[in-house]
N, C-alpha and C positions, 0 to 999 in steps of 0.2 A: 490530531495534534502532531506536530513535527517532533521527531525523536532523534537526537544527535547520536550517531554511532562513533563519533570521534572522542567523546569524553572531554576532558579538560584540554585546553590548548597548551601547547608547549610555550614556556616562557621565551621571550624575545632575547636578542643579543644584549650584552652588557652596555648600557648607554654611555658608560664612561670610556669604552673601548672605541675611540673615534677612528683610529687607523684601520682596524679590522673591519669596522662598519663601512667605511668609505671604500675599502677594497671589495667588500662583498657587494656593495651597491654598484660599483663599476662593472663587476662581472655580470651581475644581473642585467644592467642596462645593455651591455654588449650582447649578451645571450638573447635578450628580448628583441633586439634589432636583427640578430641573425635568423631567428625563427619567425620573422614577420609574415612571410608567405604561408608558412605552415599554420601559424596562429589564426591568420585571417580566414583561411579556408576552414580550419577545424572549428574555430569559435562560431562561425556563421552556421555551420551544420549542427553543432552540439547545442547552440543557443535555441534553435527551433525545437529540438527534442525536450530540453529542459524547461522551456517556457510553457509547454503543454503538460508537463509532469507535475500535476498537483499532488499526486502520490505515485510512488514507484510501483510499477507492476511489470509483468512479463513483456507487455508491448513496448514500454519505454526502454526496457533493457535490450530488446531486439533491435529497436531503432538506434540505440547507442552503439551496439555492436557494428552496425552498418557504418556509422560515422567513424569508428576506430579503424575499420578496414580501409575506408577511403583515405585515411591519413597514412597508409602504408605500415600500419603497426603490425600487420600479419595476422593471419587467421589463428594461429596457435596462441599468440599473445592476446588477441581480442577475446577468444573463448576463455582464456584463463582469467582475465579481468572481469568479464561478465559473470563467470561462475563464482568468483570471490565476492562480488557485489551481491549476488543472489544468496550465498551462504551467510553473509553478514546480516542480511535482512531476515533470513530464516531463524537465525540465532536470537534475534530480538523479537520473534514471535510472528513474523510475516513481513513481506516486502512493503506492505502499506505502512509499516512502522517506521520506515526510513525517512519519510517526510517528502517534501517537494523537491523541485529542481535544484535549489541552492544547496541542499543537503547532499543530493546526488553528485553534484559537481565537486563539493569538498571531498566526498568519499572516493570519487574517481581520481582526483589528484593524489590522494593517499595511495591508491592502488598503483597508479603509474609510477610513482616514486619507489614503491616497494619492489617492483619488477627490476628497476635499475639498481637499487641498492643491494639486491640479492646476489649480483655478480661483481659488485664493487670490490676493488682490492686497494690496499694502502701500499704505496711504493716509498721506499727510502733508499738513499745511496748505500752501496755496499761498504763493508768495513774498510776494504782496501780499494782505492781508486786504480784504474778508471771504471766508471759505470759504462758498460757497453750496451748500446741500443741498436738493434738491427731493425731497419725499415724494409718491409716486404710489401708486395702487392703488384697487380698487373699494371702495365704501362697505361698512362692516360688518367690515372686516378689522382695524380698530384704527389707521387711519392717523393721525387727528388726535391720539389718545392717544399714539402712538409719537412724533409730533413733540414733544409736551410732555415725554415721558420723555427724549428725546434732548437737549432743552434743559437738563434737570436734569443729565444725564450730563456734558455739556460744561462746565456751570457748575462742577460738582464737580472738574473738571480745571483749573479756574482760568481758563477761557476766557470772554470776554464774548459773550453770545448775544442775537440779535434774532429774534423770531418774525414770520412774515408769514402772515396769514390770506387766502390766495388761492383757498380753496374757497368761492366766492360762490354756488354753485348749490344746496348742500344746506342746508335749513333748520336753523338753530341751530349750524352748523359754526363760524361766527365766535364765537358765544358760548361754545362748548365750548373753543376754543383760548384764549379770554380767561381762562377758569377756570384752565387749565394755566399760562398766563403769570403769573397772580397767584400760583399755588402755587410757581412756580420763581423768582418775583421777577425776571422779565425783561421788557423792553418788547415791544410788539407793534404792527405796522402793519396796518391793516385798511381796508376800504372797505365800502360798504353791500351787503346781500344783493342778488344780481343784477347787481352791478357787474362791471366788466371786470377779470378776474384778472391780466392782463398789466400793467394800469395799477397795480394794488396791488403787484405784484412790482417794478415800476420804482421806485415810491415807496420800497419797502423797501430796494432796493439803494442808492438815494440816501441814505436815512437811515443805513444800515449804514456806508457810507463816511464820512458826516459825523460819526458818533458814534465811529468807530474800532472797531466790533464785530469780533470775531474770527470769529464764525460767524453766518450767516443761514439759518435753517431755514424752508422754504416749504411750507405745507400746501396741496395742490392739490385740484382737484375729483375726486371718485371715480367720477362717472358723467356722461357726456354722451349726447346722443341717438343718435349713430352712431359707429362707429369712425373715420370720416373727420373728424367734429367733434373727437373726442378728439385725433387726431394733429395736426390744425391748431392747436388750442388749446395743446397742450403745446409744439409747435414755436414758436409765437408767444411763449410764456413764456421759452423758452430763448434766443431772440433778444433779448428785452427785458433779460434778465439779462446776456447777453454784451456788449450795447452799453455797459453801465456798469462791469461787473467782468470783466476779461480772464479767459477760461478758464471762466466760469461757464455752467452749474452744474458745480461740481467733482465732486459726487456726486449721482446720481439713484437714490434708494433705493425699491424696490418693496416695499410692505408686504403680506405674505401671512399668512393665517390657517392655522396648522398643522393645525387640526382639520379643514379641508376636504380635506387629503391630496391625492391625485392629481387630484381634481376641481378644485382650484385652479390646477393647472398651465396649463390652457387659458386662463384669464383672465390668468395671468402672461405667457403668450406674447404676448397682445394688447399688454400694456403694454411689454414689452421691445422690441417692434417700434416702438411709437409714441413712447416716451419715452427711448430710449437708456439703458436701465437699467444701472447699474454694480454694484449689489449688492442684497441682500435683507434686509428686516427681518422675521423670522419671529415672529409673535405667538402667544400661547396655547399655547407648546410644553409647558407644564406641564399642559394640559388634554387631551392626546391620548396614545393608546398607539401612535400611528404616526409617531413622530418621525423615522423613516427617510426622511421626505419631504426632509429636509436633503440626503441624498445624491442623491435624484432631481432636485432643483433643480440640483445641480452638474453632473450628467450631461446632463439634458434641456434645461436653460436655459443651461448653461455660465457660471453666475453664482455668486459666493461669497455665503454668508450672512454678513452683516456684524454684525448684532445679533439677539438673541433676546429675546422678551418672556416673562417667567416669573411674572407675577402682576399684581396690580392696583395696587400701590403705585408711587409716583413713581420709586423707585430700582429697580424690578423690570424693568430692561433690562440685558442683559449683552453685552459684546463677544464675538462668537463665537470660540471656540478649538477647533480640530479635535481636538487631543489630549485636551482635557477632555471634549469631547463623546463621542468614541469610548470613552474609558476609563469614562465614566459609563454608556454604553449597553451595553457588553459587559463583563460581570463574570465 
């Protein structure tokens, strides 16, 4: 007999709250579209496992672990999820008490969401503006583009934004951010190529305070000569911001390219050590079949994904939602 490990289902959203319901549906639909390649690959593989699982046993768990690894969830995360499934079954008197494939799928979705929720953080604007957000990451991940998209995102929320071009090392980085500033119709503070990025940030903080800007988004250099140089420069920039704006930077977002999968985690570790990263912006999620990297980030970096890039347009950046992601990934 199938035995539900979920207990009672949580009640749904308030049917009278039409605005929130429409917003949630819009986020779900866009997230669903973004993870199409991951879902198609993952669902096909997991479907073959669940279809044969009349009852859950060690064989079905082993097959499920292989499917999780193929989605780039990572070995540590896959092992953790499988062990949690095993322990849930044992607490109920044995794996065979879990039931069949449908129950295993429901339980898998619960475990995937719990991995993401374990590192989730709630952000709120500081008591005194501006909120300073530093964008860090290696060149080619979409860092400058993400800075521009975030500017558009915050503007759409009715918040005033100032951009700071502090990536003075990469050729054309300043010009690229200028294009985004023009598209978003937000002001930008810059210095010349090869200039001191900390000086540019200091000027931007001064300008943001003088103008009463709500948000200051800082595009930083993606590559310096050595790890030591990187750490020193980022630390210098933090101090420059903190001298003018209490608590700054309030967020340090590491931009990662989802298509690099596990290979991008090592680069990410470098930046988490050097920049005191508080969250991840995961770009190009729509271009990979290995969107499970979102879960590997949570387990191996201990960081929440804050935003995901889902296309090339200015509005193609979404605040990350664990429920929408898991529901979109596992059908």
